[in-house]
N, C-alpha and C positions, 0 to 999 in steps of 0.2 A: 594503461593495461586494461584489454580487453577481454572479457573473460566468457567461457563457452556458455552455451544457452545450456542449460540443463533440463530435464525430465520433472519440472515441478507438478506437473498435472499426475505424476506418475509416484513421487516417492514426498510422501508429506514430512516435512520438519512440523516443529511445534509453530501453530500461527503467530504473529507477530504482535495483533491483536485481536480479540474475538469479540463482538457485540450483539446482543439481542435487540432488532428492529422492534419500534415501540409506534403507537399510532399519531405522536405530535409531528413525525418526520414524512406522512403520506402526502401524495396530492391527490387532487380529485378524483383521480382512477382506482385511488388504495392502495398505491406502489410506492414505493420509497423514493423522494426526490436526488435524483442522480448527485444533487449538490453535496448530500449527506453522504453518499457515499463517499466521493471524492476527498471530502473533508477527512473522513476515517482512514482513505488510502494515502493521505499525506501526513496523518499521524503516524503510520505504520512505517512509510518511508525515512521519517524523522527520526523513530526509534531505531529503525536499522542502522542507519546512519551513524546513531550515537553506539552501537556498539561496536563500530567499526574502530570511531576514534574519540574522545570525550572533546567534542565542541557544541557550540550553539550551530544549527543549521536552518538556512531558509532554501525554500523552495525555488529554483530557478524558472524549471517549466515540470507540465506533466506532458507525455510524448507517448502517441498512439494508444490513447483512452479506448477500449472497446467496451461497450455497454452489451453484452452479448442475451442475457437476459432480465427479465425486473426481480427486485428483491419486495417481500410481502412481509407484513406485521406478523411480529411472531418469529420470522427467519433468525438463526443464530448465523452470524455472518462473520466471516474468518478471514483476516488478509494474510496471506505469506510473502516475504520477502526472500528477493536473493540478490546478490550485488551483481550486475552486468559490466558496470567499467569504474576503474579507480582513478582517478585523475590528479591532479596536482591540490586542486582545492577543492574539487568537485567529487560527488560521486553518484552513477545511475543506478538505480534501484527499478527491479521488477517487482510489480508487485501485482499479485493474481487473488481476488476476491471469489470468495466459495458461500453458499448459502446453504444451512441444512434446514430443510423443511417436513413438515407432516410429521406425523406419526411415526411413520418408517424413517423419518431422520433421511431424506433422501437428499443425496449432494449435489448443488447444480452449480456448474461456473457461471457468476453472475456479470465480470467484469474485469479486464484485465488492460495494465499500464505500465509506463515507464516512466521516470521520476526522478529528475535532476535535481540534487541536494547539493548546496555551496557551503564551505564551512567558512563561520564568519568568528571575528575578535570582538571584544567588547566596544567597538566602534563600527562595527557592523561593516568592517574591511575583508572580505576575501584572506585567507590563512591558509599555510599546508595543512594538510592531511596528513597526520605520522598515525597508521594503524599499530594498534594494540601489540 
């Protein structure tokens, strides 16, 4: 089932997760490593999937990852999620990543991606998703 693209940029639901970026996650230029952002993006997608149906999920793929702007130490980074498509054993989730920075708490869109998560049973075999 394909779902319409929402105006996630204009309507803010609470973030799936929110993290303050720390110095340990920086590269030589002082920006947060893209891999750190991807790790949290993956966690946000997994939490979103668990809200749809109570299964364990594995990441099948990250699609259309767009690193739009750098993330800096001290930024509060929010990961907003929405369901794009619900299949028999998988769910495609759009994740929009925004950073709030500085004294003015300016909000900057920093990354956007789609993540395909597959529901698995205790043996790691794909299993049907039955939404709550």
